[in-house]
Every structure is written in structure tokens, then in C-alpha cells.
N, C-alpha and C positions, 0 to 999 in steps of 0.2 A: 876537153875532158881527158883525163889521164886514167888509164885502166891497167891494172896488174892482173895478168892471166897466169894461173897455175895449171899446167898441163900434166896429165897422168898418162904415162906410156907403159904398156905391158909388153914385156919381152917374151920371146918364144920359150925361154927356159923357166918361165913362171915368175920371174922377178919383176919388180916395178921400178920406174924412174920418174922423177918429178922435175919439171923445169919451170922457170918463170920467164915471162916476157912483159915488158912495159910498153904501152901504146899511147899515143896522143893523136887524137883525131884521125884514126885509121892508119897511122904510120908507126912502125915499130921503132922504139928508141933504144932498147937493150934486150938481151936474152942471156940466159944462164947456161952453165954446164949442168948435166944431170946430177941430182942428189937422190938419196935413197928414202928420204922422209918428206912428206908434203909440208910439214911444219917448217923444216929447214928451207925449202924452196920459197915458201911464203915470207919468212923472215928476211932472207937474202934479198928478195924482190922489194920488200918494204924499205930495207936499208938502202938499196940502190936508188930507189925512187926518191927518198928523202935527200940523199946526197946529190943526185943528178938533176932533180927538178926543183928541189927546195921545199917539197911538201909531200903530203900523203896522196895516194891515188884517190880519185873520186869513186872508183869502184874496184872491187876484187872479184874476179870470176874464176871459179874452179871447174876445170873440164875433166 
């Protein structure tokens, strides 16, 4: 199973960052640099997943 995880990090200055990571069977395949919008992180993660694994993730989890 391939899972795309979108993480939300809150900074001390009140700003937020979003990162994506792609996992297959409990092993991380890829991770992003921070973005300022959750939609950007998700789209980048989906694009990376399609390019690197040849398909869509089986699940998208937003933390």
C-alpha cells in the first residue's frame, strides 16, 4: 500500500508549514521541503507519487 501523508507544522511565530511524505508498507520513499499551503503540498506529493511509483497513492492522510 502507498500512502501520501500531508503534515501540518505550526511555528513559534504563528506561521504554518506543510510537508508531504510518501510511504510504502511502512517505509518512507520521499519527503518534501516545506510549503505555505496545504493544497500545494498535496499536489506536489501526488505529482511525485505518480512520477516515482507510476500511480496514485492508495490513501491520503492529513495530519
